[in-house]
Structures are given as C-alpha cells and as structure tokens.
C-alpha positions, 0 to 999 in steps of 0.5 A: 530704423533699419529693421523692418518686419517682412510681413509678407514672408511671415504671412506666407510662412504662416500659411504654408505652416498651417497648410502643412499642419492641416495636411499632416493632421488629416493624412498623418496624425489622424491615421497615426493616432488611429494606429496608436489607439488600436495599439493601445486597445491591443495592449490593454486587451493583452493586459486584460487577457494576461490579468485574466490568465493570471487569475485563472492560473491562481485559481487553477493552482488553488484548485490543484492544491485542494486536489493534491491535499484530497489525494493525500488524505485519500492515500492516507486513508488507503494506507490505514485501511491496508494496514488494518486489513493486513493486521486482521489477516495476520490475526486470522492466520494466527488463529487458523495456525493455532486451530490447526496446531490444536487439531494436530495435537489432538490428533497426535494425542488420540493416535498415541492413546490408541497405539498405547492401548494397542501396545498394552493389549498386545502386552497383556496377550503376550503376558497371558500366553507366556503365563500359560506357557510357564504354567504348561512347562511347570506342569510338565516338569515338576521342579523344585523351588530353585528350578521354578524360580529360575524358569520364571526369571527366564520367562520374565527376561524373555518377556522383557526382551520382547517388549 
C-alpha cells in the first residue's frame, strides 16, 4: 500500500508537543493558575466580606428599628407627661382664679357693707340734726297744725334731696 506512517515526524512532533506542554505548564499554567487561585481567594474574600457587611447592615437595621421604636415610646411618654402637666397647670390656674375672684368678692362685699354703714350713720346724723332744726323752728314759731305739717313736709323733702 502506498500509505506509510511517518513515525519519525510523529515522534518529533510528539516530543515538541510534550516539551511545549512542559514549558507551558512550568512558565504559563502554574503562574496563571496561581493568579487564578489568588483571584479566587480575593473573590471569595470579597463575597465573605460582602456577606459579613450584609449581616452587619441587617443587624444595624434591626437595632435602628428598635431604637426608633424606643424613641417613639419615649416621645409618646413625653407627650403624655406634657399633657398631664398642662392639665394640672390649667386646673391650678382655675383654682387660683376662683380664689382671687372669691377674695375680690369678699373684699367688695366688705367695702359695700362698710360704705353702707357709713351712709346709714351719716343719714342718721343728718336726720338727727334736721330733727333738731325742725324742733327749733317749731319752737321758734308757734304754728297752727297746717303750718307745722307744711314745715315737716318741707324738711322731709330737703332730707330726701340730700340723700
């Protein structure tokens, strides 16, 4: 047959391929695999770091929610305390206002009573002095009944005008 296998060429090519494979493995594949392993470690480290950061963020969010709820409760308590305090102050102001009004009323009533007593005393004094004047005039004039009645009415009218 006319077809012969060139064993020398195949051997040479196989030797060249194995030599090339050896050098590629030593100088290209090992450093490339080292770089790939380092890259894989970096990527794994980044993934672990990201996972850790995610967990920390979730914990922080949970903590912040708790703090926010606590702040809301505290704010609600402060509002309730302020409301109670304002209601108490309002009641205190009303009590003070009622006490002041009662004191003013008592003071006004006492003043009115004092002025009334002074007016009554002054009126008695005027009536007494007018009575004395009437008596003097009656004695000075001996009048008949009509004249006496007229004189008494005039003095009573004078007393009424002075009051």
